[in-house]
N, C-alpha and C positions, 0 to 999 in steps of 0.2 A: 792286818786287813789287807796288805798293798799287794797278793794274790789278788782279789775280789776286786782292783781296783783294776787291775791288769788286764782281767778278766771285760771287766764292765767297758773300758776301752778298747778292746778289740777286737768287741761284739759292735761296740754304739754302732758306725755305721753301716753294718746290716740289720739295725732293728729301727727304725723309725720310733717315736713314740707316739699313740692315737692321737691323734687333735677331734674327731668328735667323737664323742663317745654312743655308740646304737645297739638296739637288742636285738638286728635280727641274726639268727643263726647265732645267739646269744648260750642255747645250751649245748650244739652238739661243741662250738671254738671254748667253752669251758672244758668240757669232758676230757676233751684233745691235749688244753693247756694240763689239764689235774694228771694225764697220761703221762705227758710229758716229764713234769715237776717228778711226778714219781720214779720216772727210769733216772731223771739227772741225779737223784737222792739216791738210789739202787746200784748207782754208779753201772744202769744200763747202754751204757756209748754207742754197741753198735747197735740198738734198734732205735734208738736218737741218728744217726748217723744216715740209716735209711732210711730214715722220715727228714734228711736235711735236703736242702734245691742243689741241683750240681752251683753254685756258685757260692752255698753257703758250705758247702764244703770243699771246695777250691781256699777256700780262709783259713781248714785248720791241717787240710791235705792225710787224711784218714782219721777211719776212729778210735787207733791208738794215739794219736793226737789231741783227738777231742779229750778222750780219757785223761791222759795226762797231764793238761791244762784245767779241765771243769775241776777235776778231782781233786785238786790243790785249794782250788775255790771253797766246793764243799766240803770238806776237809775242815777247812778254817772256821767256817759257818760249826759246823755241828748240826744236831738234831733240828727239826721244825719244832720247836714246845708252839707254837699260837697261831693260822694264819689270822691275820691281823685285818687284809679288803682284801680280795678278791674282783677283779673288771673285766669285764669282754668290750674292746674299742672296737670302732670300725674305720679302716685308713683304705677306702676302695683301692683297689677291688678285695684290699687284707685284710682281715681282722686280728686282732690283738687280744690278748691274756695276758690278764697282770695279776700278778700273786704278790703283797704287799705280808711278809712275813719274820714272826721274832725268834730266831735261834740258839740257843744255849752256848755259842762262845761266839757270839757276837754283841755289842752292845748299843747296837741302833738296830730296826729294824732295818729287812733287805727286799726289793723288790728283783722277782723274776716275772722275765716279759720275755712273751711267745710272740712271736709275728708266722702267722702262719694262712698259707694261700688259699683260695677256695676249696681246695682238695686236703685240705690238712697237714699238707708238706711242712716244714718249716725252714719261713726264707731270714727267719733274725732269733737271736738270741740275745738277752744281757739280763746282767745277772750285778744290780747296783746299791750300794749305799738307799735307802729313803732319804728323801728331802726332810731335814727336821720336822717339817708343820705337817708330814704325808697323813699319818693320825688321825689326828685333826679335820682336816680337808676333807678326807675320803669318807670319815663318819658323817659326816655333814651332806654327803650328796647318796643319792639312791645305788648302794648296790647290788652286786651279784646276790649276795649272800645277805641280802634284807638288812645288816648291821641299821643302825644311826646310833 
């Protein structure tokens, strides 16, 4: 999973983690996060590139470079088997969609996190291994999926 670690390191500076969980705009942010995650899984890097802020575009340089970099990480994960948790957090003025999922080729769950501007542009992306206790900690909190 070396590639996944590299992806997380390269993007972590662009994606602050949500500190204040909030529900305002949850539905729209949830839908956008799901769409962007599906585009990531489906290698639709041109569509993602078009939604990236200029700052995030400078991190990658081009849609092709985004595809080469993110494609390696997604390939190493395999297919998503199960969504463990989804949450929307608020990092004013931005919102964060966070998805923890189990994958066929990953030993532990992985977090995919999108930081979105109020108009839905992507200002941050992080793909990283979930903390070992993430699944139990998030199960105790109220999540978007209503899982407990």
